[in-house]
N, C-alpha and C positions, 0 to 999 in steps of 0.2 A: 491377138488383140493388143493394142498399145493404149495404155491408160495414163492420163495426166493427173498430177497432183499439184495444187497451188499451195505454197507453204512459205513459212519464214525460217524454220529450222534455227530458231534463236533461243535455245541451242538444240541441236538434233539429239533426241533421247530415245529411250526404249519404247515409249508410246508411239513415236513416229515409225520406228522399225516394225512394230506390231501392225500399224496401218499398211505399210508397204508389203509386209508378209501376207496380209489378208488379200490385198489387191492382186498379188502375184499368184494366188490360187486360181485366178481366172484370167490372168494377163501374161503376155509374153515379154512385155517390157514396161517399165515405169519411167515416165518423163516428169521431172519435178521442175516447176517454175517457182523460183525462190527469190524472195526479197534480197536486194543487194546490200548496200552499205547502211541503209537506214530502214527502220521497220514501222509498221502501221501504228503502233502505240505511241509514236513520236519519240524515238530513241535511236541511238547508234546501235548497230548489231554488236553482239558481244565479242565477235571475232570477224576477221575479214571474210569476204564472200567466197574466196577460193578455199579457205580452210573449212568453211561450213559446207561448201559443195563436196569437198573430199569426205567429210563426215557422212553426208547423205549417200554418197556412192558406197562407202564402207557399209552403210546401213541398208543397202539394197536398191537404191535408185540407180538407173542405168544412164540417164542423161539429165544433167542439171542446167537449166537456163536461168538467166537473170530476169527478175521482174523489175523493170525500170523504176526509178525513184518517183516518177510522176504518177505511178500507180501504188507503189509500196508505201509512200508517205502521203496517204490519202484516205478519205472516208471509205467505209465498207463497199458501197456500190461501185465506186471507181476502182478500188482494189480488185474487186471481182471481175469487172469488165476487162481490165487490163490482162489479168491472168487468162481468162477464157479466150480473148482475142489472140493472145500469143499462141495458145493451143490450136485455135482455128487456123491461124496463119501457117502453122507447120504443115498442115494438109495431110497428116498421117495419124491423128489421134482419134481413137474410137470411143473412148469414154473418159470421164473425169471423176475421180473419187475424192470425197472430202469427209472429214469427221463431223459428227454432230452429236449433241446430247440426245436428240430425239431418236435417231437410228431408223426412222421411218421415212423412206423416200416419198411415199404417197402423201404423207402429212405435210412434208416440206414442199412438195410440188403444188398441193392445194393452196398453201399459204402464199407461195410465189405467184400463183395465178391470180389470187385475190389482190395482191399488192401491185401486180403488173397492170391490172385493170381497175386501179383505185378510183373510186367515185369522187365527185366534187365534194360530197358531204364529209368524207374521210379526210380529204386534202385540207378542207377548211378547218376541220377540227385540229389537225396537226399544226397548222399555222397559228391558230388561236392559242393552243397550249404553249407553243414556243414564245408567242408574244407575252404570255403571262410569266415567262421566265423558265419554262420547262426545257430540258435538253431534248434534242431530236429523238434519241432512242426511247426516252420516257414518254414523249408526246406520241410517238408512233404506237407504242404499246397501249396507251390509253385510248387512242383513236380507234384502234382495231379491237377494243374490248368487246367480247361477244362474238366476234368474227374469227379471230385467231387467238388461241390461248396465250395468256400472259407468260406462261412458262416457255412457250416456243420463242417469244420475242424478247425474253429476258436473258437468254443464254447466248454468249458471243459466237459460238460455233454454229448454232442454229441460224442466227442472223446472217452469217457469212454464207452458209449453205443455201439459204433462200436467195441471196444475191447472186450466187453462182448460177442457180437455175434461171433466174430472171435474165442474166446475161446471155445464157444459152438460148433462151426464147427470143430475146431481142435481136440476136445476131443470126437467127434462123439457122442455127448450127445443127449438124447431124450428130454431134457428140452426145453420148448418153450419160446422164448423171447417176452416180452411185454413191450412197452414203454408208459409212461404217461407224457404228456407235462407238463413241469414245470409251476407251477401256480405262477404268479406275479414275486417276486424277483428272479433275476438271481444269478449266482454263487457268484459274487463279488459285487452285487448291494449294494448301500448304502441307497437306498430308502426303506420306509416301506409302504406297501399297504395292506389294509384289514387285518391288524394284522399278516401279513406275511413278514418276512425279511430274508435275507440270513444269513447263519451261521456265516460268517465273520463279518457281521454288528452286530449281537447279541453278538459275542465275544468281539468286540470293545466296545460295550455298557457296558458289564459286567466289563471289565477292567477299564472303566471310571466311574464305580459306578452308572450307570444309571439303571432305572427300566425296566426290560424286561418281566415282568409278563404277559403282554398282547400278547407276541410273542411266548410263550411256553405253552404247555398244562398240566403243573404241576407246583408245587412250588419248586423253587431251594432248599429251605431248606429241602424239603422232600426227595431229592435224594443225597445230598452231604453236609457235614459239612465243606468242604474244596474246595473252588473254588474262583478264577481261578488258575490252575496250570500254571507256566511260566518258560521257559527256562532261564530267567534272574536269577533264583535262583541257577542255576548250571553253571553260566558263568565261574567261576574259574576252575571248574572241566573239562570243555570242553577245555579251553586254556591249562591247565596243561597237559592233555592227549596228545594234539597235540605237545606241546613243548618237551615232552619226547619221542615222536615217531621218528622213522627213516623213510626216504622215502621208503626204501625197505619194511618195515613192513606195509606200507599203500597201496602198489601196488595191493594187492588182496582184498581191501575193496570194498563192493558192489557199482557198478556204477562208480568206479574210472577209469579214462582214463589216458593214458600215459602223464606224466608230471604234472598233476594236483596235485599230492601228494606234490611235491616241492613247488608249489604255496601256498598250504594250510599251510604247516609247516612254511614257511616264513611269511605268514600273521599272524599266531598265535604268532610269535615273536614280531610283531609290534602292536598287539591289545590286549585288555584285556576283551572283551566280544563277545558273539555269533553274535549279530547284526552287530557290526563293522567288525568282521571276515568275515561274508558272503558278506558284501559290498566290502571288499578288494579283495575277491577271484572272485567275479562275472565277467562275460564277455559276449559278445554278443552270444558266442557259447553255453553257458549253461544257462538254466533257473534258476532263483533264487531258485525255489523249488528243483531242482536237486542238486544245491550246498548245500542247507540246509540238504537234505537227506544224501548226501555223508559225510558231517561233523558229523552228528548224527550217521551214520554207523561206523565212526572211533571211536566215543565214546563208542558204544555198541559192538565193535569187530564183526561187521556184515560183514563177508567175503563172497565173491562171491560163494564159494562152499556150503554155507548154503542154498542158494535158490535152490529149486527143484519144478518143476511144480506140482508135486503131494504132497499134505499135508501129514505129518507123523502122524497126529492126528486131532481130532475135539474137541475143548474145549468149554464147556457149561458155559455161563456167567449168564444166567437167563431164567426164563420161568413162564408161568401161567399154569392153568389146561389143556388147549388145547395144549400148548407146551409140557407138560408131555406126552400126548398121542402121539404126533408126535415123541418125543424122544423114546418112547417105541416101536413104529413102526420102527424107524430108527435102533434101536439096533438089529433088525432082518435082516436088509438089508445092514448095513454099511460095507464099504470096508477098513476102517482104524479105529484104536481105538477111542472111544468116552470117553473124560475125564470129569467127573463131580467132582472128587476129585483129585487134583493135586498130592497129596502124594501117591496115588495108581498107578500112571503112572511110571512104573519102566524101561521103554525102554530107550535106549541111543539115544536121539533125539537132534541133533544140533538145530533144529527149536524150540523145547521146551526150551532148555537151553538159547537160544537167547531171547525168550519171558520172561523168569523169570528174566534175566539180565535187560531187558527193563523195567519191572515193578519196580524192585528195584531202578533203576535210575530215573524213572518217579516220584516215590514217593518223591524224593528229591526236586521236582519242586513244591510241595504243598506249599501254603501260610501259612499253619499251621505247625509249627515245630513238634508238637506232632504226625503228620501224616507221618513224613518223616522216617518211619521205613522200614526195609527190610523184605523179606520173605512173602509178602502179598499173593502171589500166593498159598502158602501152608497154609495160615491162614484164607482165605476167601472162603466161600461157594457160590454157585450160588444163585442169587436172585430168590426167589419164591414168586409170588403174587397171 
């Protein structure tokens, strides 16, 4: 059995290794679909995508594929659709495993079925709550009160798990969903338990210069000579981009809603860094993650038309010997092109052009000036271990 995992690995840690180890108890191979240069919370990844792919392979993944920016830097439903459709397009995936706070696949599947067949009364409630200034996650939880437990819809991994199941259903996929209960640290937990901490806690420790060696299954020096990447290194670029933009030019940016473009441009005139900008733009109606994603989409010229539920390609970031065999099998079954060498991909793909732009900009976030070079997608080969 070949099992897929959709992940960010920002940063790969012992909890991720635990998940892969559990999956491998019943699978012959694990294929990870991993966010590339930018991540769903609206941030640059802490290290380049090849370094993070290498960490995942050291941690047990056999084949690591890139989740394109048009999915990675997007709301949970689109993030999930992109990941599932990449796994579908490989033509060799039997199951997809994901962590959840619930740990009950039956509970998650019932919730997914309810949401997939959402009645007009629930839809109207969601719209009404959002009109009153409530964020989408809060509006969703309140609208489903009594139908789906608030606990289920208040935990980020549960929400994403439900979206994976919905994406499987919508694509009429034969992939079987499997959930593994999260071990110890929750998504945003600041506690450390049995050498397991959340990715956000580990990132915080890395930025503070603390030792994280007991929390990750590899040496940081073995995967990257340049960490941590930070958006603070491109503050001026973000502000400059927005100050030069017109409201009209931003209307078609991914996730942009009417009127928000004016608010963003005005905030850029009054601030000089990304953190202050997002604070000034935020409101009860929009989550901070959404605001951050929209601003980064402005920087990347990520417009709404670039998103497509179906991936235009599959990009290989790394593999081991087992992964090579999976890839060989996939090349006989895949429904979209598989890229191992970017220079060989000659198709006109807006998704791929966005990814290469994202890599070029992400490299500017490196703490090492010597690493801030462009064109890395065309200069870097997949990691092979």
